[in-house]
FINU-931923 format. One record per residue: residue number from 1; residue in one letter; y negated, x, z of N, C-alpha, C in turn. Coordinates in pm, whole numbers, plus 32768, in hexadecimal, padded with zeros to 4 digits. Atoms other than C-alpha are relative to their C-alpha. Example, Ala and Ser with C-alpha at 12.3 -4.5 7.8 and 13.67 -1.06 7.14 Angstrom:
residues 2
PT   nr  rest  n_yy  n_xx  n_zz  ca_yy  ca_xx  ca_zz  c_yy  c_xx  c_zz
PT    1     a  8077  8059  8000   81C2   84CE   830C  7F88  805A  8000
PT    2     s  8077  7FAE  7FFA   806A   8557   82CA  7F93  7FB3  8049
//
This chain:
residues 248
PT   nr  rest  n_yy  n_xx  n_zz  ca_yy  ca_xx  ca_zz  c_yy  c_xx  c_zz
PT    1     m  7F89  803A  7FC2   625C   9776   812A  803D  7F99  7FA0
PT    2     a  7FBC  805A  805C   6360   96C0   805D  7FFF  7F72  8034
PT    3     t  8000  808E  7FDB   634C   9548   805A  808F  7FD1  8016
PT    4     p  7F77  802F  7FE7   6481   94AF   80FD  8024  7F93  7F9D
PT    5     p  7FD5  8067  8060   654E   93D5   8013  7FED  7F74  8039
PT    6     a  8013  808B  7FD6   6503   9264   801D  8086  7FC5  8029
PT    7     p  7F82  803D  7FD5   6607   9196   80D6  803B  7FA9  7F92
PT    8     q  7FB9  8050  8063   670C   90F0   7FFC  7FF8  7F6D  8028
PT    9     p  800E  808E  7FD9   66BA   8F79   7FF3  8086  7FB7  8008
PT   10     f  7F7E  8040  7FFF   6825   8F20   7FB1  806D  8069  8014
PT   11     p  7FA2  7F92  7FE7   6900   9028   8057  8093  7FDA  7FEC
PT   12     y  7F74  802A  800D   6A3D   8F57   802F  8022  7FD6  7F71
PT   13     d  7FE5  8022  808C   6A21   8F2C   7EB6  8082  803D  7FCD
PT   14     a  7F88  7FBC  8032   6B31   902C   7E73  807F  7FBB  8032
PT   15     s  7F8B  8043  7FC8   6C26   8F7E   7F5D  8016  7F78  7FBF
PT   16     l  7FF5  8084  803C   6BD9   8E2A   7ECA  802B  800B  7F6E
PT   17     r  7FD9  7FEC  808C   6BF4   8EAC   7D66  8095  801F  7FF5
PT   18     q  7F72  7FDE  8002   6D4A   8F3A   7DB7  8055  7F82  8011
PT   19     r  7FB8  807D  7FEC   6DBE   8DE9   7E3A  7FF9  7FA9  7F83
PT   20     m  8012  8051  8078   6D31   8D3D   7D05  8056  8034  7F8E
PT   21     t  7FAD  7FC5  8069   6DE4   8E30   7C1D  8092  7FD9  8014
PT   22     q  7F75  8025  7FE2   6F2F   8DE9   7CCC  801A  7F6D  7FE0
PT   23     a  7FF2  8090  801C   6EEF   8C72   7C9D  7FDB  7FDF  7F6F
PT   24     h  8024  8013  808D   6E8A   8CA6   7B2C  7F81  7FAD  7FF1
PT   25     i  8083  8041  8008   6D27   8C2C   7B6B  7F9D  806A  7FD1
PT   26     p  804B  7F92  803C   6C42   8CF7   7A87  7F72  8014  8034
PT   27     s  808D  7FF4  7FDB   6AEA   8CB0   7B19  7FE0  7FA4  8074
PT   28     y  802C  8057  7F94   6A25   8C12   7C33  7FE5  7F73  7FCA
PT   29     r  8014  8084  803C   69CB   8AF9   7B43  8084  7FB4  7FFA
PT   30     a  7F7D  8040  8006   6B3D   8AB4   7B10  8030  7FD7  808B
PT   31     l  7FDB  8022  7F77   6B79   8ABF   7C87  7FB2  7F87  8031
PT   32     s  8054  8071  7FD9   6A57   89CF   7CBB  8035  7F7F  7FC1
PT   33     q  7FCD  8077  8044   6AE6   88DD   7BB8  8086  7FD5  803B
PT   34     q  7F7B  8021  7FCE   6C45   88F2   7C47  7FFB  7FC6  808C
PT   35     t  800A  8031  7F76   6BD6   88B2   7DAE  7FA3  7F89  800E
PT   36     g  8062  806B  7FF5   6AC1   87BA   7D60  7F8C  8024  805A
PT   37     l  806C  7FD0  7FAB   69CE   888E   7E2B  7F95  8042  7FAA
PT   38     s  806B  7FBD  8048   687C   890F   7DB9  800B  8098  8010
PT   39     r  7FFC  7F6E  7FF9   684A   8A82   7D76  7FC6  8031  8086
PT   40     s  803F  7FD5  7F83   6767   8A9D   7EA5  805A  7FE7  8078
PT   41     s  7FA4  801C  7F91   6877   8A05   7F81  8065  8070  8013
PT   42     l  7FA2  7F91  7FF6   694D   8B38   7F37  7FC1  807B  8040
PT   43     n  8044  7F88  7FCE   6844   8C2D   7FB5  8029  8029  808D
PT   44     p  7FD3  7FD5  7F7A   68AE   8C22   8126  8084  804B  7FFA
PT   45     l  7F80  7FBA  800E   6A0A   8C8A   80BB  7FE9  808C  7FCA
PT   46     r  801E  7F7E  803D   697D   8DA5   7FE7  7FBC  805E  8063
PT   47     r  803F  7FAE  7F97   68B9   8E1B   8118  805E  801A  8075
PT   48     g  7FA6  7FF2  7F90   69E8   8E06   81FB  7FDB  7FA7  8074
PT   49     q  8030  805B  7F98   694A   8CE6   82B9  8046  7F79  7FF3
PT   50     i  7FB4  807B  8012   6A60   8BE8   829D  7FE8  7F9D  8072
PT   51     g  801E  8058  7F8F   69FC   8B60   83F2  7F8D  7FA2  7FE6
PT   52     k  806F  8058  8022   68CA   8AC4   834D  802B  7F8E  7FA5
PT   53     m  7FD1  8064  8060   699F   89F0   8266  8044  7F8D  8047
PT   54     r  7FB8  8073  7FCB   6A2A   8895   829F  8095  8011  7FE6
PT   55     l  7F6F  7FF6  800E   6B9F   8872   82C9  802F  7FCF  7F77
PT   56     e  7FD8  8036  8082   6BBB   87A0   818D  7FE9  8067  7F92
PT   57     q  801D  7F9A  8064   6B18   88B6   80C3  8067  8071  8006
PT   58     v  7F9D  7F95  7FEE   6C05   89BB   8154  8087  7FD4  7FC8
PT   59     q  7F81  8033  8032   6D31   88DF   8101  8004  7FFF  7F68
PT   60     r  8004  8004  8093   6CC4   88B0   7F98  800E  808C  7FC5
PT   61     i  7FF9  7F77  8032   6C94   8A26   7F66  808B  8039  8015
PT   62     s  7F7B  7FCB  7FE5   6DE1   8A79   800A  8066  7FC9  7F9D
PT   63     q  7FA5  803C  8061   6E95   8986   7F23  7FED  803E  7F76
PT   64     a  801C  7FC6  8083   6DE9   8A14   7DEE  8035  8090  7FF6
PT   65     l  7FD5  7F74  8001   6E3D   8B7C   7E50  8095  800F  801E
PT   66     g  7F71  7FF9  7FE3   6FA1   8B26   7EB7  8020  804D  807E
PT   67     v  7FE9  7FBC  7F80   6F7F   8BAF   8019  7FEE  7F9A  806F
PT   68     s  800F  805A  7F8F   6F91   8B0F   816D  7F74  800A  8039
PT   69     v  8082  7FFF  7FBE   6E5A   8AB0   822E  7FF9  8071  8066
PT   70     a  7FFD  7F96  7F9A   6EC3   8BA1   8341  7FE8  8089  7FC1
PT   71     d  8013  7F80  8043   6ED8   8CC5   824C  7F70  800F  7FCF
PT   72     l  8089  7FFB  8031   6D87   8C6D   81B7  7F9F  801D  8072
PT   73     i  8056  7FE8  7F8C   6CE6   8C62   830E  800C  8090  802F
PT   74     a  7FEA  7F77  7FD1   6D83   8DAD   8371  7FBA  8066  7FA8
PT   75     q  803A  7F9E  805D   6CFC   8E5B   823A  7F69  7FF7  7FF7
PT   76     f  808F  8011  8018   6B9F   8DC9   822B  7FB2  7FD5  807D
PT   77     a  8042  802B  7F85   6B44   8D92   8398  7FBB  8072  8049
PT   78     d  8036  7F8F  7FB5   6AD2   8EF1   83FB  7F6A  7FF5  8015
PT   79     s  8091  8006  7FF3   6962   8EC9   83B0  7FD2  7F88  804F
PT   80     a  8027  807B  7FB8   695B   8D6B   8440  8000  8016  8095
PT   81     a  7FF9  7FE8  7F70   69AE   8DFC   8592  7F9B  8067  802E
PT   82     s  8062  7F9B  7FD8   6890   8EFA   858E  7F81  7FBE  802E
PT   83     p  807B  803C  7FCD   674B   8EBA   864C  7F99  7FEB  7F93
PT   84     d  8066  800C  8067   667B   8EF1   8510  8009  7F7C  7FB5
PT   85     s  7FF0  807A  804F   670C   8DC1   8465  8003  7F83  8055
PT   86     a  7FEE  8073  7FA8   6728   8CE0   8595  7F8A  7FA3  8009
PT   87     p  806E  805D  7FEC   65C1   8C55   85AF  7FFB  7F90  7F98
PT   88     d  8004  8067  8067   65E9   8B97   8467  807C  7FA7  8000
PT   89     l  7F81  8048  8001   673C   8B08   84C7  7FE9  7F6A  800C
PT   90     t  8004  8092  7FFC   6765   8992   8480  8089  7FCD  8025
PT   91     p  7F7D  8033  7FDA   687B   88AF   84F6  8061  8009  7F8B
PT   92     a  7FA2  7FE8  806E   69A7   8917   8427  806B  7F96  7FF6
PT   93     l  7F91  805D  8000   6A8D   87FF   8481  7FD1  7F70  7FFC
PT   94     a  8025  808B  8012   69E1   86C4   840B  807D  7FB1  7FE0
PT   95     s  7F86  804F  8012   6AE4   85AF   8410  8018  7FE3  7F6E
PT   96     t  7FDE  801C  808C   6B9E   8589   82C6  801D  7F6C  7FEA
PT   97     s  7FEE  8090  800F   6BD8   8417   8309  7FD1  7FBD  807E
PT   98     a  8033  8048  7F8B   6B64   8308   83F6  805F  8008  8074
PT   99     s  7F9C  7FFE  7F96   6CA6   8328   84BB  8013  8089  803C
PT  100     t  7FEE  7F79  7FCD   6C88   84A0   84F2  7F8D  8023  805D
PT  101     p  806C  7FE3  7FA2   6BC3   84F7   862D  7FC7  808A  7FE7
PT  102     a  803D  7F7B  8008   6ACE   861A   8638  804E  805E  8058
PT  103     l  7FAC  7FA2  7FB8   6B81   8751   86A9  7FB1  8066  8050
PT  104     a  804E  7F9B  7FB9   6A62   8827   8724  7F72  7FD0  800D
PT  105     p  808B  8023  7FF1   6905   87F2   87B0  7FAA  8058  7FA7
PT  106     t  805C  7FAE  804E   67D5   8872   86F3  7FE8  8083  8047
PT  107     p  8010  7F80  7FBE   67C3   89E7   873B  7F71  8015  802B
PT  108     s  8086  7FE5  7FCF   669B   8A59   8807  7FCC  8081  7FC5
PT  109     s  802B  7F80  8037   667F   8BCA   87AF  806B  8066  801D
PT  110     g  7FAD  7F8C  7FE0   6730   8D18   87A5  808B  7FFA  7FC5
PT  111     s  7F7B  7FF3  803B   6885   8D8F   873E  8068  7FAB  8047
PT  112     t  7F9E  8052  7FB9   6935   8CC0   884A  8015  7F7C  7FBA
PT  113     d  7FF5  807E  8046   68E6   8B81   8790  8046  8011  7F7A
PT  114     s  7FBD  7FE7  8080   6954   8C1C   8647  8096  800D  8014
PT  115     t  7F72  7FEF  7FE3   6AA0   8C82   86DF  8041  7F7B  8022
PT  116     a  7FCA  8084  7FDC   6ACE   8B25   876E  8013  7FAA  7F83
PT  117     t  7FF4  804C  807B   6A91   8A91   8616  807B  802A  7FB1
PT  118     i  7F8A  7FCE  8046   6B9A   8B6F   8578  807F  7FD0  8045
PT  119     a  7F8B  802F  7FB5   6C8D   8B14   868E  8018  7F6B  7FE6
PT  120     a  7FF2  808F  801A   6C45   89A3   8650  8037  7FE7  7F74
PT  121     l  7FCA  800A  8087   6C89   89D2   84DD  8097  8016  8000
PT  122     r  7F70  7FE3  7FF9   6DDA   8A6D   852A  804B  7F8E  8044
PT  123     q  7FBF  806E  7FB8   6E29   8955   861E  800E  7F86  7FA7
PT  124     e  7FFA  8073  805A   6DD4   884A   851D  8066  8017  7F91
PT  125     y  7F9D  7FDF  8067   6EA4   88FD   8416  808D  7FE8  8035
PT  126     e  7F7B  8011  7FC6   6FD1   88FF   84FE  801E  7F6C  8013
PT  127     r  7FEB  8090  7FEE   6F9F   878D   854B  8022  7FBE  7F7A
PT  128     l  7FE6  8039  8084   6F92   8738   83D9  8088  802A  7FCB
PT  129     r  7F7D  7FD0  802D   70C5   880F   8393  806F  7FAD  8040
PT  130     q  7F9B  8050  7FBB   718D   8752   8499  7FFE  7F70  7FCF
PT  131     q  800A  8088  8033   710A   8606   8418  8043  7FF3  7F78
PT  132     m  7FC2  8003  8085   7176   8659   82B4  8098  800B  800A
PT  133     a  7F6F  7FF5  7FED   72CF   86C2   832E  803B  7F7C  802D
PT  134     s  7FD1  8081  7FD0   72F3   8577   83E4  7FFF  7F99  7F8F
PT  135     q  8007  805C  8070   7282   84B4   82B0  806E  801C  7F9B
PT  136     e  7F95  7FDB  805E   7378   8574   81D6  8086  7FCA  802F
PT  137     q  7F84  8034  7FC9   7495   8515   82BF  8006  7F69  7FF3
PT  138     t  8005  8091  800C   7426   83A9   82BF  801B  7FD3  7F70
PT  139     i  7FEC  8022  808D   7418   839F   8141  8090  8017  7FD7
PT  140     r  7F74  7FE3  8021   756F   8442   8126  805C  7F91  8033
PT  141     q  7FAE  8069  7FC7   7606   833E   820D  7FED  7F7C  7FB5
PT  142     q  801B  807A  804A   755D   8224   814C  804A  8000  7F7A
PT  143     v  7FB9  7FF5  8080   75EB   82A2   8002  8096  7FED  8014
PT  144     q  7F71  800D  7FE4   7745   82BB   809C  8025  7F6F  801D
PT  145     r  7FE2  808D  7FE1   7734   8157   8124  7FFB  7FAB  7F81
PT  146     e  8008  804C  807D   76C6   80D2   7FD1  807B  8019  7FAA
PT  147     a  7F88  7FE0  804D   77E9   8188   7F2C  807A  7FB8  8039
PT  148     l  7F8F  8043  7FC1   78DE   80FA   8027  7FFE  7F6A  7FE4
PT  149     t  800B  808F  8021   785A   7F9D   7FE1  8035  7FE4  7F74
PT  150     v  7FD3  8013  808A   789C   7FC8   7E6C  8098  8006  7FF7
PT  151     i  7F6E  7FED  800C   7A04   803D   7EA2  804B  7FBB  8072
PT  152     e  7FC1  8043  7F8E   7A4F   7F52   7FC5  8089  7FC6  7FDD
PT  153     s  7F80  803D  8025   7B61   7E97   7F0A  806B  806A  7FEB
PT  154     w  7F9E  7F94  8014   7C08   7FE0   7EAB  802F  8037  8087
PT  155     l  7FDD  7FCE  7F7B   7BFD   8058   8015  8066  7FA3  8043
PT  156     l  7FA8  8061  7FC0   7CAA   7F18   8082  808A  7FFA  7FBE
PT  157     m  7F85  801B  8049   7DB4   7F00   7F73  8051  807D  7FDB
PT  158     w  7FB9  7F8A  8030   7E0B   8065   7F13  8074  802A  805C
PT  159     p  7F8D  7FDC  7FAB   7EE1   80B6   8049  8077  7FA4  7FEB
PT  160     n  7F92  805D  801B   7FAD   7F7C   8001  8044  8021  7F7B
PT  161     a  7FC7  7FDE  8082   7FDA   7FE6   7E97  8056  807E  800B
PT  162     v  7FB2  7F86  7FED   8051   813F   7F04  8086  7FE1  8042
PT  163     q  7F84  8025  7FBB   8150   80A6   7FF0  805E  7FB7  7FA1
PT  164     a  7FAE  804B  805E   81CA   7FB9   7EE1  8041  805D  7F9B
PT  165     a  7FCA  7FA1  8061   81F5   80DA   7DEC  806E  8055  803D
PT  166     q  7F99  7FB0  7FBC   82BD   819E   7EED  807F  7FAF  8015
PT  167     q  7F8B  8055  7FE8   83A2   8077   7F34  8041  7FD2  7F7E
PT  168     k  7FCE  802D  8082   83C6   8016   7DC5  7FDC  8068  7F96
PT  169     p  801F  7F97  8061   83D3   814F   7CEA  7FF1  7FCD  7F72
PT  170     d  800A  8035  8087   83F6   8072   7BB6  7F87  7FA5  7FED
PT  171     l  8077  8054  8009   82AC   7FC0   7BFD  7FAA  802D  7F8A
PT  172     q  804F  7FE0  8076   81E1   7FAE   7ABE  7F74  802E  8027
PT  173     a  8085  7FCA  7FE3   80A5   8083   7AC5  7F93  7F9F  7FD7
PT  174     s  8066  805E  8030   7FED   7F72   7A09  7FD5  7F9E  806D
PT  175     k  8022  805B  7F93   7FF6   7EA0   7B46  7FA5  8043  8067
PT  176     i  8051  7FB7  7F9F   7F46   7FB1   7C0B  7F7A  8029  7FC6
PT  177     l  8079  7FCF  8041   7E42   801E   7B0D  7F84  7FAB  801E
PT  178     p  807A  804E  7FE2   7D55   7EF5   7B50  7FBE  8027  8084
PT  179     l  803A  7FDA  7F7F   7D26   7F7C   7CB0  7F9D  8072  7FF3
PT  180     t  805D  7F8F  8012   7C68   80A6   7C21  7F78  7FD4  7FCD
PT  181     r  807F  802E  8036   7B51   7FCC   7B98  7F8A  8018  805E
PT  182     p  8072  7FE1  7FA8   7A78   7FF0   7CD1  7FD4  8091  7FF7
PT  183     l  8026  7F74  800F   7A84   8169   7CA5  7FB1  8015  7F80
PT  184     q  804A  7FF7  807D   7A14   8144   7B3D  7F74  7FC5  8010
PT  185     a  8083  803D  7FE7   78FC   8060   7BB2  7FA6  805E  804F
PT  186     l  804E  7FA1  7FB2   788F   8166   7CAE  7FCA  806F  7FA8
PT  187     l  802D  7F96  805B   787F   8274   7BA2  7F8F  7FCE  7FA7
PT  188     q  806B  8038  8052   77AC   818E   7ACA  7F80  7FF2  8052
PT  189     t  8075  800B  7FA9   76C4   814F   7BF1  7FBB  8087  800E
PT  190     w  8037  7F79  7FF3   7695   82C8   7C0E  7FDE  803F  7F79
PT  191     s  801E  7FCF  8087   7658   82E9   7A95  805C  8071  7FD6
PT  192     v  7F9A  7F9F  802B   779A   83B0   7A67  8045  7FC8  7F84
PT  193     q  7FCA  8030  807E   780C   8392   78FE  806A  8062  7FCD
PT  194     p  7F96  7FA7  8031   7953   8419   7868  7FDD  803C  7F78
PT  195     i  800A  7FC0  8083   7961   8507   7743  8089  7FF7  7FBF
PT  196     g  7F81  8012  8043   7A77   8494   765D  805F  7FA9  804F
PT  197     a  7F94  804C  7FC0   7BBA   83DE   76B0  8081  804C  7FE8
PT  198     v  7F82  7FB7  800B   7D13   846D   76ED  804A  7FD6  7F81
PT  199     g  7FB9  801C  807B   7DCC   848B   75A1  7FA8  7FEB  7F87
PT  200     e  805D  8018  806E   7C95   8453   74D0  7FF1  807D  7FAA
PT  201     t  8018  7F92  805D   7C64   852C   739B  7F6C  8002  7FDA
PT  202     v  808F  7FF3  8019   7B02   85AE   7371  7FE4  8088  7FC1
PT  203     p  8027  7F7B  8031   7A4D   86CB   72BE  7FD4  8058  8075
PT  204     y  801E  7FA6  7F91   7A2D   87FA   73A0  7F6B  801B  8009
PT  205     d  808C  7FE2  7FE2   78D5   8820   743F  7FFE  805D  8079
PT  206     p  7FFC  7FA0  7F8F   78AF   895A   7516  7FA8  7FD8  8075
PT  207     q  8055  802D  7F93   77A0   88AD   75E0  8046  7F9A  805A
PT  208     l  7FBF  806D  7FB7   788B   8794   7649  8092  801C  8020
PT  209     h  7F70  7FED  7FF6   79E9   8822   762C  8024  808E  802C
PT  210     q  7FC9  7F7F  7FD7   7AB0   893C   76CB  808B  800E  7FC1
PT  211     p  7F80  7FF5  8047   7BC7   89A8   75DD  8063  8059  804A
PT  212     e  7F98  7FAE  7FC3   7D11   8A3D   764A  8016  8082  7FB4
PT  213     r  7FFB  7F83  804D   7CF7   8B43   7539  7F87  8001  7FA3
PT  214     s  8073  7FF3  8059   7BF6   8BC0   743D  7FFD  7F8F  7F9A
PT  215     t  800F  8074  8057   7B72   8A98   737A  7F77  8003  7FBD
PT  216     q  807C  8002  804B   7A66   8A73   726F  7FB9  7F7A  8011
PT  217     p  804B  807E  7FF8   7950   8971   7292  8022  7FA5  7F8B
PT  218     g  7FDE  8062  8065   79AA   8835   71D6  8095  7FF0  7FE9
PT  219     e  7F6F  8008  8010   7B21   887B   71E2  8036  7F8A  8051
PT  220     a  7FC7  8075  7FBC   7BF4   874D   7240  804B  802C  807E
PT  221     v  7FBF  7FE2  7F82   7C61   8758   73AB  8027  7F7E  8045
PT  222     q  7FD4  8075  7FB4   7D10   866C   7499  7FDB  8013  8093
PT  223     v  802A  7FF9  7F74   7C89   861E   75F3  807A  7FF8  805C
PT  224     r  7F93  8001  7F9F   7D7E   867A   7708  7FCF  7FD8  808C
PT  225     h  803C  8025  7F7F   7C97   8656   7834  7F6E  7FD9  7FE6
PT  226     v  8086  8035  8017   7B57   8588   7835  7F99  8055  804A
PT  227     g  8072  7FC0  7FBE   7A09   8631   7883  7F9F  7F96  8031
PT  228     y  805D  8062  7FC7   78DF   8591   792F  7F70  8032  7FFC
PT  229     w  8091  7FEF  7FEC   7766   8573   7925  7FD9  7FBC  8083
PT  230     h  8040  8046  7F90   769B   851F   7A5A  7F6E  7FF3  7FDC
PT  231     g  8086  800E  8037   755D   8490   79C8  7FF2  805E  7F89
PT  232     d  8015  7F9D  806A   74D6   85AA   78ED  8043  8084  8020
PT  233     c  7FC1  7F83  7FD5   75A1   86B3   79A5  8094  8000  7FDB
PT  234     l  7F73  7FF0  8024   76EE   872C   791B  804D  8031  807A
PT  235     i  7FAE  7FD7  7F8D   77EB   8734   7A39  8069  8063  7FD3
PT  236     y  7FA4  7FA3  8040   7902   87CD   796C  802B  7FC8  7F79
PT  237     r  7FDC  8024  8089   7974   87CD   7804  808E  7FC7  7FFA
PT  238     a  7F79  8036  8017   7AA1   870E   7780  805A  8071  7FCF
PT  239     r  7F9F  7F9B  802C   7BD6   87E9   7758  8049  7FCB  7F86
PT  240     v  7FC8  802D  807F   7C59   87D8   75F4  8063  8068  7FCB
PT  241     i  7F9F  7FA8  8042   7D6F   886A   751F  7FF9  7FE3  7F6A
PT  242     p  8007  8016  8091   7D5E   889F   73A5  807A  7FB0  7FCF
PT  243     i  7F94  804F  803A   7E2C   87AC   72DB  8067  805D  7FC3
PT  244     g  7F96  7FAD  8035   7F7F   8844   7289  802B  806D  805D
PT  245     s  7FDA  7F98  7FA1   7F82   8931   73B3  806C  7FCA  805C
PT  246     s  7F97  802B  7FA3   80AD   8924   7496  7FC5  7FF8  808B
PT  247     g  8030  8010  7F76   806C   88AD   75F6  8070  7FD5  8058
PT  248     d  7F9A  802B  7FA1   811B   8847   772D  8027  7F70  7FE6
//
């Protein structure tokens, strides 16, 4: 009689490897380093027993693989819900901080407890998702209030300047230009830096300039519209025109 094949100790290896390939993670060692988890901590996932893992571990793996916690649970929770794997089940939702209450009692036995653990994981994931959305909104509002504080004087005076310009068409622009200083201060606060100055003559750099016609690197060009950096990120290049070209 033929000997039946030995059971696969890690039946979910192929699924996990596929996720790792999509995230450009070449090995389990690399996944362990990226998540800060030991190699043995990954074994429940490789067995499809995600219900045996702590929520913090699941979150770290989901971030490394670039998938949501819900998707990770859906893909690797099958074996965790089987009776064979249930007797070894440990509390999967140990609190990630002192302020986070336990979400599930210690399972007693059987697949019912395993299913409850998976449900608790999903519930905690949804709670954290809503919490992050609320924090994102709070941060956005805080940034907006800080910006409004910087440009407060402009907000107060600009409508008056517009009215004055409409009533006095001959009003000198030089009297209005100082009102733009708060806007310049705001851009500096956000690390927004200009590329060139209007009318400036510079050597053409294809990394920094957008020419109006074919131009060779190093050729003298004149800046028509300023470009901007935001920190190390290029927002858009300065628009330039070669010296001697006709323009508007």
